[in-house]
C-alpha positions as CSV (number, residue, x, y, z in Angstrom):
1,M,111.5,43.0,127.4
2,I,110.4,44.7,124.3
3,D,107.5,46.4,123.8
4,K,106.6,45.6,120.3
5,N,103.5,47.8,120.0
6,E,105.8,50.4,121.4
7,V,108.4,49.7,118.6
8,Y,105.6,49.7,115.7
9,Y,104.5,53.2,117.2
10,N,108.1,54.9,116.8
11,L,108.0,53.1,113.5
12,S,105.0,53.9,112.0
13,P,104.8,56.3,109.2
14,T,102.2,58.4,111.0
15,R,105.1,59.3,113.5
16,S,107.6,60.0,111.1
17,R,105.4,62.3,109.3
18,L,105.0,64.0,113.0
19,S,108.7,64.0,113.3
20,Q,109.9,65.4,109.6
21,S,107.1,67.8,110.6
22,E,108.6,68.9,113.5
23,L,112.0,69.3,111.5
24,N,110.6,71.4,109.4
25,T,108.9,73.9,111.4
26,S,112.1,73.8,113.9
27,R,114.0,74.9,110.9
28,M,111.7,77.7,110.4
29,L,112.1,79.0,113.1
30,R,115.7,79.5,113.1
31,E,115.8,80.7,110.2
32,D,113.0,83.6,111.3
33,N,115.1,83.7,114.7
34,F,118.6,84.4,112.0
35,L,116.9,87.3,110.2
36,D,115.4,88.9,113.4
37,Q,119.0,88.8,114.2
38,I,120.0,90.8,111.2
39,L,117.6,93.3,111.6
40,E,118.4,93.7,114.3
41,S,121.8,94.6,114.4
42,S,121.2,96.7,111.1
43,Y,121.6,100.1,110.4
44,I,119.2,102.4,108.7
45,E,120.9,102.5,105.4
46,W,120.3,104.0,102.4
47,E,117.6,101.5,100.9
48,H,115.8,102.3,104.3
49,V,115.5,106.3,103.8
50,K,114.5,105.7,99.9
51,V,111.7,103.6,101.3
52,I,110.6,105.8,104.3
53,I,111.2,109.2,102.1
54,T,108.4,107.2,99.6
55,L,106.5,106.5,102.0
56,I,106.2,109.6,103.7
57,L,105.2,111.6,100.3
58,Y,103.3,108.6,99.8
59,V,100.9,109.7,102.8
60,T,101.7,113.8,102.6
61,G,99.9,113.1,99.3
62,E,96.8,110.8,100.8
63,G,96.1,113.3,103.5
64,F,95.2,115.9,100.0
65,V,93.6,113.5,97.9
66,M,91.2,113.1,101.4
67,I,90.9,116.6,102.7
68,G,90.4,117.5,98.4
69,I,87.3,115.6,98.7
70,S,85.9,117.2,101.7
71,L,86.9,120.7,100.3
72,L,85.1,120.3,96.9
73,I,81.4,118.3,98.6
74,P,80.5,121.7,99.5
75,V,81.1,123.5,95.9
76,I,79.8,121.4,94.1
77,S,76.5,119.9,96.2
78,T,74.0,123.0,96.1
79,P,74.5,123.7,91.9
80,W,74.8,120.0,91.6
81,R,72.2,119.4,93.8
82,M,73.3,116.4,95.4
83,S,70.5,114.7,98.2
84,D,71.8,113.6,101.5
85,V,73.0,110.7,100.1
86,E,74.7,111.4,97.6
87,K,76.4,113.7,99.5
88,G,77.6,110.8,101.9
89,L,78.3,108.6,98.6
90,T,80.4,110.9,97.4
91,G,82.3,111.4,101.0
92,G,82.3,108.2,101.7
93,S,83.8,106.5,98.2
94,V,86.9,106.7,98.6
95,F,86.8,104.0,102.5
96,F,84.4,102.0,100.0
97,G,87.3,101.7,97.2
98,F,90.1,101.9,100.1
99,T,88.0,98.5,101.8
100,F,88.1,96.1,99.0
101,G,91.5,97.4,98.1
102,A,93.1,96.3,101.3
103,L,91.6,92.9,101.0
104,V,93.7,93.0,97.6
105,A,97.3,93.9,99.0
106,G,97.4,91.2,100.9
107,L,97.1,88.5,97.4
108,L,99.2,90.3,96.0
109,S,101.3,91.5,98.0
110,D,102.3,87.6,99.4
111,K,102.3,86.4,95.3
112,H,103.9,88.9,93.5
113,G,105.9,91.3,96.7
114,R,104.9,94.7,98.3
115,R,107.0,96.8,96.0
116,F,104.6,95.3,93.3
117,A,101.3,95.9,94.7
118,F,102.5,99.2,95.6
119,R,103.1,100.3,92.3
120,I,99.6,98.0,91.1
121,G,97.8,100.4,93.6
122,S,99.4,103.4,92.7
123,L,98.7,102.9,88.5
124,I,95.3,102.1,89.8
125,S,94.4,105.8,92.7
126,T,96.3,108.0,89.1
127,I,93.8,105.9,86.6
128,G,90.7,106.9,89.2
129,A,92.3,110.4,89.3
130,L,93.0,111.4,85.4
131,F,89.6,110.2,84.8
132,G,87.6,112.2,87.6
133,Y,89.0,115.5,86.3
134,F,88.1,114.7,82.6
135,F,84.7,113.0,83.7
136,Y,84.0,116.5,85.9
137,D,80.3,117.2,85.2
138,R,78.6,114.4,86.5
139,I,78.1,112.9,90.1
140,D,77.9,109.1,89.1
141,Y,81.1,109.4,88.1
142,F,82.6,111.7,90.6
143,I,81.8,108.6,93.2
144,L,83.0,106.5,90.6
145,S,86.6,108.4,90.5
146,N,86.4,108.6,94.7
147,T,86.1,104.9,94.6
148,I,88.5,104.0,91.6
149,I,91.5,106.0,94.1
150,G,90.3,104.7,97.5
151,F,91.2,101.1,95.6
152,G,94.9,101.8,94.9
153,I,94.7,103.7,97.9
154,G,94.1,100.3,100.2
155,I,96.1,98.3,97.9
156,S,99.4,100.8,98.3
157,I,99.2,101.9,102.1
158,P,99.6,98.5,103.1
159,S,102.2,97.0,101.1
160,I,104.3,100.0,101.5
161,I,103.7,100.4,105.5
162,S,104.3,95.9,105.4
163,L,107.5,96.6,103.9
164,V,108.9,99.4,105.7
165,S,107.9,96.9,108.9
166,E,110.0,93.9,107.3
167,I,113.3,95.8,106.9
168,T,113.3,98.1,109.7
169,N,115.4,97.6,113.2
170,T,112.5,96.9,115.5
171,S,113.9,99.3,118.3
172,V,113.0,102.0,115.3
173,R,110.2,100.1,114.0
174,S,107.0,102.0,116.0
175,Y,108.4,105.8,116.0
176,I,109.1,105.6,112.0
177,I,106.1,104.3,110.8
178,G,104.3,106.6,113.9
179,W,105.7,109.9,112.7
180,V,105.2,108.6,109.3
181,W,101.5,109.3,109.8
182,N,102.1,113.4,111.1
183,F,102.6,113.6,107.0
184,F,99.3,113.2,107.0
185,V,97.8,116.0,108.2
186,V,100.3,117.9,106.1
187,G,98.9,117.2,103.2
188,E,95.6,118.0,104.9
189,V,97.4,121.7,105.1
190,I,98.8,121.8,101.7
191,G,95.1,121.3,100.3
192,C,94.1,123.8,102.6
193,L,96.0,126.6,101.5
194,I,96.4,125.7,97.9
195,A,92.4,126.0,97.8
196,M,92.6,129.0,99.5
197,K,95.2,130.5,96.7
198,Y,93.0,129.7,94.1
199,Q,89.2,130.5,95.4
200,M,88.1,127.0,95.3
201,Y,85.7,127.4,96.8
202,F,83.8,129.1,94.3
203,Y,81.8,126.9,92.1
204,E,81.1,130.0,89.2
205,N,84.9,130.2,88.5
206,F,85.3,126.8,88.2
207,N,88.6,126.8,89.7
208,W,87.9,124.2,92.0
209,R,88.2,121.9,88.6
210,K,92.1,122.8,89.4
211,L,91.6,120.9,92.5
212,L,90.6,117.9,90.1
213,L,93.8,119.0,88.8
214,F,96.1,119.0,91.7
215,R,95.1,115.9,92.7
216,S,95.8,114.2,89.5
217,L,99.2,115.3,90.5
218,M,99.3,114.2,93.5
219,V,98.5,110.7,92.9
220,M,100.6,110.4,89.7
221,R,103.5,110.9,92.2
222,F,102.9,107.9,94.1
223,I,104.1,106.2,90.5
224,I,107.0,107.7,90.6
225,F,107.9,107.4,94.1
226,S,106.6,103.3,93.7
227,L,109.8,103.1,90.8
228,F,112.5,103.9,93.5
């Protein structure tokens, strides 16, 4: 004998909507598995190489920018009579901007794509670096410049790393991203060598401004990298 309540339950709109939802979920999982299979069977091609090189150059430039801030603080702190709070704000302002940039990165990437977010972040960092070079005589301007640079980096770094993660084979993904971060130290070494070459640790010769110029040029490269 047929149970009317069971028939009603199976034919109810709620049951139908639930079944459709389950079908959609199953379809999405199959599509994800299909994409994973494509990535697993793919090799490193020229498009992968371009993105990886872009990430390497960007991380190198980021290392240069970070060490540049650390090198400048001891040079300008005494002539500018900076307090301990101002020293802390100058050094930490780039990370303050980075924090908010990382929050924006996800929104931009999901709405407009990883490359678009990377380009926007690079443009913002360039504006901040140029601002710091031309308006270098006030500590609040210097802090603002570092914050803008950090905000741009906070947008760019998660976007480009996500792009690399999404297009590379899982068997080499962790190795690529791990080795790329070694170039952060390379950027720091380059910054130290340039500072030693031009004796940027003397405030009186104003060569420390060249470090701001090199920082601007290094950050301006980000826009060029983002176009490829």
